[in-house]
N, C-alpha and C positions, 0 to 999 in steps of 0.2 A: 878130441872130444868135439860132437858133429852138431855145427851151429843148426844148420837146416837137414830134415831128415831128407833120406834119397827115396826114389821111388815114385808110379804115379800109381796114386790111389783112388782116380776119379773114378773108379768103376764099384769100389768098395763104397763109398761115398754116394754117389749117384746110381745104384745098381739097375742095371732094365730091365724091370720086372714087368712081366705081365705078356712078356713076347719071347718065342721061339728063336727067331734069328735076330741076334745083337751084334752091337761093337763088342771088338774083344781088345783084349791087353795091348795086344801089339797093335792094333787098331787105333787104339787112343794114341798109345806112342808116337805114332806116324802122325795123327793130325795136332799134335804140341808142338811137332816138328816144324811142319805146317805154316801153323801160329808164330813159333818164331820168324820164320821168312815174312811172312805177311806183316808182322809187328816191325820187325829191322827195318823192311822196305818203308813202311809210312814214316817213321823216324828218321829214314835217311830223305824222303821226299820232303816232310815238312822242314828238314835245315836248310835241302838246296831251295827251298822257296824263298826262305829269306837273305839269301843270295845272289839269287836269280834278277833282274830288273824286274821293276814292277809292272811295265809294260809288257814283259815275257814271262808272266806266271800263269797264265790261261790252264797251259798243260799239268801244271805244278797242281795246281786248285781242285782238277779234276779226277785226279788221278790219287793226289794225297787223301781224298775223302772214300774212294773205292778201295783202296789199300787197307783204311781204318775198319770199313765195314766189311773188309774179308778177313780181317783179323778178328775182331770180336766173333765175327759166326764162327770162326774155325776152335776159336774158345771154345765157345758152347760144344761143339762138336765135341771137340778133344773130352771136355767134360761131363759126355755123355748127357747134355743137356736140350733143349729147344727138340724135342721130336714126339712121334705119336706110334703108337699099336696100330696096324693096320691089317686086316686079315688082307692076305691073298687069294687070287683068281685059282693062281697057278702054281701049287707046293710041290715044284722039283726039290725034293729032298732038303728045303728048308722050312719045313716046317708049315703052320699056317697063319702064322704073323709075322709081323718084319718091321723092324726099327725105321721110320719115315721122316729123316731129320729134314723138319720144314725150314730148319737156320740155312741148310744148304741154296734154298730158292730165295730166300731173302738175301742171301750175299750176289746170286746170279741177276735178281732183279736192278742189283745196283751197278754191279760191274759192267754187263753189256749193255744201258743206255749208256754209260760214262764212255766205254772205249766208242761207240757209235757218236757220240757229241765228239769226242776227238778228234776220229778221222773225217766228220762232217766240215768244223773245221779248219781241218787241215785242207781240207775239198774246194773249200767256197763254193758247195752247192747252199741251195737256199734252206733258208730254217723251216722251209715249210718238208721241205724232203728229209732234214735232220730229227724234227720232230714225228714224220709218219715214221720212220727206221727206227727210233724208240721206242714208239707205242707198238712195231711191231715185235722187238724186243719183249718187250711185258707182257704181250700179248703170250709169245713163246713160251716164257717161264712159266704161268700162272695155266696156260692149258697141261703143261707138264707137271706141274703141283696138282690140278685136278686130276690127272690121272695117277697119280701116284694114288691118292687119297679114293678114287676108285676102286669098289674090292669086286668088282667081275669084271669079265671083257670088254665092259664096253669102253674102261681105260682106252682101247687102243684108238677108237674113234679123236679122243682128246688128245692122241700121240699125233696122230695122222694132221690137224687139223695145227697142231705147234710145229711139225715140221713142216707142213709148207709155206708156212709164215719164215722161218726160218729159211726157205729158200727164196722166196720173195726178196730177202733182207739179203740175202747174195749177191741177187742179181742187182740190186741197188747198188751196194758198195765198190763191187768188182768192176761194176759197167758203169752207170751213169756218173757216178762219184770219182771214177779215174778218170771218165774223159775231163771231167771240170779240174781234178789236179792239174793234169798234162798245160794245160793253158794256163796255169800258173807257175808251172818249172818245175812241179816236186812232184809230177808224175812217177818217178824210178822209187824215188822213196814212201811215197802212199800206196803204190802195190807192192809193196815190201810188207808193209805194215798189215793193211786190209788181206792180201794174201794168206800171211801169216795165221791172223785172225781167223780167216775163212776154213784154212784146213783145220783148227782147232773145234773151230764150230762143228765141222763136220764130224767129229768124234763123238760130242755129246750126244745126239740120238743115237748113237750105237751103247753109250755106255749108260745110256739111260733105260734104255729099251732091254740090256743083261738086268741092269739090277732092280730098281724102282716101279717099274712096268711090269717086268716079266718074272722078275724072282728067280733068273738063274745062276747069278753068282751071288755071294755072300755079303754082308753089311761091310764089313772088314776089307774085301776085294773091290767091290765098289768106292770105297773112298780113296783106295790108292790109285784107280783109274782118274776119277774127278778130281782129285787133289793135284795130279803131273799135269791137267788139261789146267785148272786153275792156276797156278803158278807159272808154266809156260804161258800163257795168257794175260794175265794181269800184272802183278811184278817184272815177269819180262818185257811185258809188250810196252809199259809204262815207262823202264828205261832207256828201252829204244828208241819209245818218243825225244825222251831230252836229248840222249845223244844226235839224232838225226835234227833235232830243232835247231842245232848250234848253227847249220846252213842256210836257214829259212829266214826270208825276209819278213819277218813279222808286218812288218807294213805294205808289204804287198800283198800278202794272203788278209790284209784285215782282221787282225789278229792282237794288234796291239795294243790291248785291254790296258789302262790303268788305273789304279785306285783311284788319283785327282780327276779321272775324267770328267765327273759329271761338273767337278769345282772351275775344271776351264772352261767347259760349256756356259756355265752361268756367265763368268770372268767374260768370255769373248762376246757373249752376247749383250752385258752389261757395255763394253765398248763400244759395239753397234748402235745401242740405244745413243751414248753418247754423240758419236759420231753423227747420227742420223740428227738430232737434237741441236748440231753445232751449224750442220746444213741448213737447216732449219731456220736457226736464230741469225745467218749469213744473210738467205734469201731476204726474209725479211726486214733487215736494214738495208738493204741493195733498195729495195722496193720504197 
């Protein structure tokens, strides 16, 4: 007796109606596998956050959220949801319309800044630099989204603006931030993480240009390309952060945040007020 029916019925329940180039059955199977990778990674990070010291959970919190968003967006894509039929300017054997999954860009708009935040905290650069880099990442993703939904060759203008934003981001994370990390004694670990991330980021414009922008490869093939990059980026780098973090001095890096930090500051402030009051009382008595 079979308790749960086997097989992937996502494309039967949510058929890609009204589009020429769509996700295939094998493509959906692949996306379910990636969803499982993200879900398992999310659960692992969630459990590890309970075993880590409260003052050393900053990377657990950052990447747990990024993994959760990745799991949800890949679930949507595997289910053949969260997409639009967009007419293509170049119909290179894939029909006049194509599935554009906006869930993919929702994943990036969370994943890219999360990794930038993690690298920024590790390197010790100013919050101004971190926020600026996060805005560059958002600009990069949103211009690519605009390019994907543009039905004429003017989409390449958005592509150029977004790719230029990535170049600025690469210079910041590989040069300025590395110099700051070296001063804190974590330069080698930082360049390992940021170098791997930027190597993957180098391939995102290639994958996007061939798929959602130029329609040169099909939807399923593009998902194989993007999913490999996403898995090597978020789940892999997240665990790499935790492994390397065992050798970091969170106090020296000024990232030893605690959930009781606010309470401790209030108590310290109250103690200081009591000391000042005692000194004032003693001075008045002496007078």
